[in-house]
C-alpha positions in Angstrom: 35.6 -10.5 -2.9 37.7 -9.9 0.2 41.5 -9.8 -0.1 41.7 -13.0 2.0 39.4 -14.9 -0.4 41.3 -13.6 -3.4 44.5 -14.7 -1.9 43.2 -18.2 -1.3 42.0 -18.4 -5.0 45.3 -17.1 -6.3 47.3 -19.4 -4.1 45.2 -22.4 -5.2 45.6 -21.6 -8.9 49.3 -20.6 -8.6 50.1 -24.1 -7.3 49.0 -25.4 -10.7 51.0 -23.0 -12.9 53.9 -25.4 -13.3 51.6 -27.9 -15.0 50.4 -25.5 -17.6 52.4 -26.3 -20.7 50.3 -26.3 -23.9 49.2 -29.8 -24.7 48.7 -30.0 -28.5 48.1 -28.0 -31.6 44.9 -26.1 -31.5 45.0 -24.8 -35.1 42.0 -25.6 -37.2 42.5 -27.6 -40.4 40.5 -25.0 -42.4 42.4 -22.2 -44.0 41.3 -19.6 -41.4 44.3 -17.7 -39.9 44.9 -14.7 -37.7 43.7 -16.1 -34.3 46.0 -17.4 -31.6 45.1 -20.4 -29.5 46.3 -22.8 -26.9 45.2 -26.1 -25.3 45.7 -27.6 -21.8 44.6 -30.7 -19.9 42.2 -30.0 -17.1 44.8 -30.8 -14.4 46.7 -27.7 -15.5 44.3 -25.5 -13.6 41.9 -27.7 -11.5 42.1 -30.8 -9.3 43.7 -33.8 -11.1 40.8 -35.8 -9.6 38.5 -34.2 -12.2 40.8 -35.1 -15.1 38.8 -37.5 -17.4 39.6 -39.2 -20.7 37.6 -38.8 -23.9 36.1 -41.6 -25.9 39.5 -42.2 -27.6 41.1 -42.7 -24.2 43.1 -39.4 -24.4 43.3 -36.9 -21.5 40.6 -34.3 -22.0 41.8 -30.9 -23.3 40.5 -27.4 -22.9 41.0 -24.8 -25.6 41.4 -21.0 -25.7 41.2 -18.9 -28.8 42.0 -15.1 -28.9 40.6 -13.1 -31.8 42.9 -11.0 -34.1 40.3 -8.1 -33.6 37.8 -8.4 -30.8 34.2 -7.4 -31.4 33.3 -4.7 -28.9 29.9 -3.9 -30.2 28.1 -4.9 -27.0 28.7 -1.8 -24.9 32.4 -1.9 -25.5 32.7 -5.3 -23.8 34.4 -8.4 -25.1 32.2 -11.5 -25.7 33.2 -15.0 -24.6 32.0 -18.1 -26.6 31.8 -21.1 -24.2 31.9 -24.3 -26.2 30.6 -27.6 -24.5 31.4 -30.9 -26.2 29.0 -33.8 -26.8 29.0 -37.1 -24.8 32.4 -38.6 -24.5 34.0 -36.0 -26.8 36.6 -33.3 -26.3 36.3 -29.6 -27.3 39.1 -30.4 -29.7 36.5 -31.9 -32.1 35.4 -28.4 -32.9 38.5 -26.5 -33.8 37.1 -25.2 -37.0 34.1 -23.7 -35.3 36.1 -22.2 -32.5 38.6 -20.7 -34.9 35.7 -19.2 -36.9 34.3 -17.7 -33.8 37.7 -16.1 -33.0 37.8 -14.6 -36.5 34.3 -13.1 -35.8 35.6 -11.3 -32.8 34.9 -13.8 -29.9 37.2 -14.9 -27.2 36.6 -18.6 -27.1 36.9 -21.3 -24.4 36.3 -24.9 -25.3 35.7 -26.5 -21.8 35.9 -30.2 -20.9 33.4 -31.4 -18.3 31.9 -34.7 -16.9 30.2 -35.8 -20.2 31.0 -39.5 -20.4 27.4 -40.7 -20.0 24.4 -39.4 -21.9 21.2 -38.0 -20.3 18.8 -40.9 -21.2 21.0 -43.4 -19.3 21.1 -41.0 -16.3 17.4 -40.1 -16.3 15.3 -42.9 -17.9 11.7 -41.9 -18.1 11.8 -39.2 -15.4 10.6 -36.1 -17.1 11.9 -33.7 -14.4 15.3 -35.4 -14.2 17.2 -33.8 -17.2 16.9 -30.2 -15.9 18.4 -31.3 -12.5 21.1 -33.2 -14.4 22.1 -30.1 -16.3 22.0 -28.0 -13.1 24.4 -30.4 -11.4 26.6 -30.2 -14.5 26.7 -26.4 -14.4 26.5 -25.4 -10.8 27.5 -28.5 -8.9 24.4 -28.8 -6.9 24.0 -32.5 -5.9 21.0 -34.2 -7.5 22.1 -37.8 -7.3 24.2 -38.2 -10.4 27.7 -39.9 -10.6 27.5 -41.4 -7.2 30.7 -43.5 -7.9 32.6 -40.2 -8.2 31.5 -39.2 -4.7 32.9 -42.5 -3.3 36.4 -41.5 -4.4 36.2 -37.9 -3.3 35.2 -36.3 -6.6 32.4 -33.9 -5.6 29.8 -32.5 -8.0 31.1 -29.0 -7.2 34.7 -29.8 -8.3 33.2 -31.4 -11.4 30.9 -28.4 -12.3 31.2 -26.2 -15.3 31.1 -23.2 -13.0 34.1 -24.3 -10.9 36.2 -25.4 -13.9 35.5 -22.2 -15.8 36.3 -20.1 -12.7 39.6 -21.9 -12.2 40.5 -21.7 -15.8 39.8 -18.0 -16.1 42.0 -17.4 -13.0 44.7 -19.6 -14.4 44.7 -17.7 -17.7 45.2 -14.5 -15.8 48.0 -15.8 -13.6 49.8 -17.0 -16.8 49.0 -13.8 -18.7 47.5 -15.7 -21.6 46.0 -13.7 -24.4 46.9 -10.3 -23.0 43.5 -9.5 -21.4 41.9 -9.6 -18.0 39.9 -12.9 -18.1 38.1 -12.0 -14.9 35.8 -9.8 -17.0 33.9 -13.0 -17.8 33.5 -13.8 -14.0 31.0 -12.1 -11.8 32.6 -11.9 -8.4 29.6 -10.1 -6.9 27.4 -13.2 -7.4 27.3 -16.0 -4.8 28.9 -19.2 -5.7 26.0 -21.6 -5.9 27.6 -24.8 -4.7 27.1 -25.6 -1.1 30.6 -27.1 -0.8 32.3 -23.8 -1.4 35.9 -23.4 -2.7 37.2 -20.3 -1.0 35.9 -17.9 -3.6 32.7 -16.3 -4.7 31.2 -15.7 -8.1 29.7 -17.3 -11.2 30.3 -16.9 -14.9 29.2 -13.5 -16.1 26.6 -15.1 -18.3 25.4 -11.8 -19.8 28.8 -11.6 -21.5 28.8 -15.1 -22.8 27.3 -16.9 -25.8 27.2 -20.7 -25.0 27.4 -23.3 -27.7 27.2 -27.0 -27.4 27.0 -30.3 -29.4 24.8 -33.2 -28.4 24.8 -33.3 -24.6 26.7 -30.0 -24.6 23.8 -28.6 -26.7 21.3 -29.8 -24.2 23.3 -27.9 -21.5 23.5 -24.9 -23.7 19.7 -25.1 -24.1 19.2 -25.3 -20.3 21.6 -22.3 -19.8 19.7 -20.3 -22.3 16.5 -20.9 -20.3 17.9 -20.4 -16.8 20.8 -17.9 -17.2 21.0 -14.5 -18.9 23.4 -15.7 -21.6 23.5 -13.6 -24.8 22.5 -16.6 -26.9 22.5 -20.4 -27.0 23.7 -22.3 -30.0 22.6 -25.9 -29.9 24.0 -28.3 -32.5 22.4 -31.8 -32.8 20.4 -30.9 -29.7 18.3 -30.8 -27.7 17.3 -34.4 -27.5 13.9 -35.1 -26.0 14.7 -38.7 -25.0 13.0 -40.1 -22.0 13.9 -43.7 -22.6 16.6 -46.0 -21.1 16.9 -48.7 -23.8 17.5 -46.7 -26.9 21.0 -48.2 -27.3 19.8 -51.8 -26.7 21.1 -53.2 -30.0 24.8 -52.5 -29.3 25.0 -52.1 -25.6 23.2 -55.3 -24.5 20.5 -53.4 -22.6 17.2 -55.2 -22.9 15.6 -53.7 -19.8 12.1 -52.4 -20.4 11.4 -48.7 -20.3 11.2 -47.0 -16.9 14.0 -46.1 -14.5 17.4 -45.0 -15.6 19.5 -47.8 -16.8 23.2 -47.7 -17.7 25.3 -50.6 -19.0 29.1 -50.9 -19.1 31.4 -53.5 -20.4 33.4 -55.5 -17.8 35.8 -58.2 -18.9 34.1 -58.4 -22.3 30.5 -58.6 -20.8 27.9 -56.0 -20.5 26.9 -55.4 -16.9 24.4 -53.2 -15.1 26.2 -50.1 -13.8 23.2 -48.0 -13.1 23.9 -47.5 -9.4 27.4 -46.1 -10.2 26.1 -43.2 -12.2 22.6 -42.2 -11.0 20.5 -42.2 -7.8 17.8 -40.0 -9.1 14.9 -41.9 -7.5 15.9 -41.1 -3.8 16.0 -37.4 -4.8 12.3 -37.3 -5.6 12.1 -38.5 -9.2 9.0 -40.2 -10.4 8.5 -42.2 -13.6 6.5 -40.1 -16.0 4.4 -40.7 -19.2 5.2 -37.2 -20.4 6.5 -37.0 -23.9 9.4 -34.6 -23.2 11.7 -33.5 -20.4 10.2 -30.9 -18.2 12.9 -28.3 -18.8 11.9 -28.1 -22.5 8.3 -27.1 -21.7 8.0 -23.7 -23.5 5.4 -22.6 -20.8 8.2 -22.7 -18.2 10.7 -20.5 -20.1 11.0 -16.8 -19.0 9.8 -14.3 -21.5 12.2 -13.7 -24.4 14.6 -16.6 -23.6 13.4 -18.9 -26.4 14.2 -16.2 -28.9 17.8 -16.5 -27.9 18.1 -20.2 -28.7 19.4 -21.2 -32.1 19.2 -24.9 -33.0 21.0 -26.7 -35.8 20.1 -30.3 -36.7 20.9 -32.7 -39.5 18.1 -34.6 -41.3 20.3 -37.7 -41.5 21.0 -37.8 -37.8 19.7 -41.2 -36.5 17.8 -39.4 -33.7 16.3 -36.8 -36.0 12.7 -38.1 -36.4 10.4 -41.2 -36.0 11.6 -42.7 -39.3 14.2 -44.8 -37.5 13.3 -48.2 -36.1 14.7 -47.6 -32.7 12.7 -44.4 -32.4 9.2 -45.6 -33.3 8.2 -46.7 -29.8 7.9 -43.3 -28.2 7.2 -39.8 -29.7 9.8 -38.1 -27.5 12.8 -40.0 -29.0 13.6 -37.4 -31.6 15.2 -34.0 -32.3 12.5 -32.7 -34.6 9.9 -33.5 -32.0 11.7 -31.4 -29.4 11.8 -28.5 -31.8 8.1 -28.7 -32.5 7.4 -28.9 -28.8 9.4 -25.7 -28.3 7.2 -24.1 -31.0 10.1 -23.3 -33.3 9.8 -23.4 -37.1 12.5 -25.2 -39.1 14.2 -24.2 -42.3 16.0 -26.9 -44.3 19.2 -25.7 -45.8 21.8 -27.1 -48.3 23.8 -23.9 -48.3 24.1 -20.8 -46.0 20.8 -18.9 -46.1 20.7 -15.3 -47.1 19.7 -14.5 -43.5 18.6 -16.3 -40.4 14.8 -16.1 -40.8 14.1 -18.9 -38.3 15.9 -20.0 -35.2 16.1 -23.7 -36.3 18.0 -24.9 -39.3 18.2 -28.5 -40.5 21.1 -29.4 -42.7 20.4 -31.7 -45.6 23.7 -33.4 -45.6 24.6 -37.1 -45.3 28.2 -37.0 -44.2 30.4 -39.3 -46.3 33.0 -39.6 -43.5 31.2 -40.0 -40.1 27.9 -39.9 -38.3 25.5 -37.2 -39.4 24.9 -36.5 -35.7 28.3 -34.9 -36.0 27.7 -33.1 -39.3 26.7 -29.6 -38.0 29.9 -29.0 -36.0 32.5 -31.8 -35.8 35.7 -31.3 -37.8 35.9 -33.6 -40.9 32.1 -34.3 -40.8 30.7 -31.0 -41.9 29.4 -30.0 -45.4 31.8 -27.8 -47.4 29.8 -24.7 -47.0 29.4 -24.9 -43.2 31.7 -22.0 -42.3 29.4 -19.5 -44.0 26.5 -20.8 -41.9 28.6 -20.6 -38.7 29.4 -17.0 -39.6 25.7 -16.2 -39.8 25.0 -17.8 -36.4 27.9 -16.2 -34.6 27.3 -12.7 -36.1 23.5 -12.9 -35.3 24.3 -13.7 -31.6 26.5 -10.6 -31.3 23.7 -8.4 -32.7 21.0 -9.5 -30.2 19.8 -6.7 -28.0 
């Protein structure tokens, strides 16, 4: 990186320093202590145009956790855990998991991103679509999603995980957060993949990162495990294999037959078709497919060894788990367990932390008494009482991968 480019980046981030006050408590409700943590809204470090609200209407927050004792077993390097939330959720839903990761020696960033609409509504029955959606999420390459954003000047690049993470790491350095050089998680020698350009080069240093995600975040974590040299991917309640566009018909008023992407929104109390606002996949070469699963999940397309770095956690009571639910019976790809079988992974059902992680897929037998079982593997307040022990096994196993 030239001195001129570095100066541009520093100046850009420095202009945002004044907005960097911590936003809310980031301390987990579990008794774990010893880590330090902070939270900030996205507009503290990136363009305010990319600031979204979560499902509760609150400004999205980003979280940072610093371990009391970093794990340096991987060639003396620190390891970053990047946590990606599920559809419409904030990273703040996973404070317990992020705190546990810090206690296991990880530096942790819970990153907000453009996650307000789920993949089936953006992709319909286009099997090749999901992989391109996740690429746009991560790198900012334009593949026809969120067209309404473009109309108001919010580009895919500025919304990308790459860009947000790069700006956040720079901001953390400028504000001397956590007492480390956060740029060790950013590879300046790599080209920035977004055509728009932002005055600096680089990409996340994926080989120093474990990526974890819930729901849609778990789908992206799966895609990253396939396409980037991340240490490991931890997918919770993911990956979904949905190729439908009417799976939410009962409570979103969508009675459109299967086929193209179809997104509904409520306007003045009435459900209206808002598909054109969020996806233009067809002009980008998409074709309706009778395939059972999204193309990116095809195990034949994964580079050697990458599937072995993917760890999946499901819940048997998740409404999307299998074909036993009425809304899932019309298509074999509407389920989590089907995706796991397609990937060729064996499942182990657990009701307590196993002695060791024999398989890469664990299905929790836990019907959450407080909230959706889709949230049970990771969301605070929804998890079984023994979940910390299981998280510890996952997080420690990721750190010992060669």
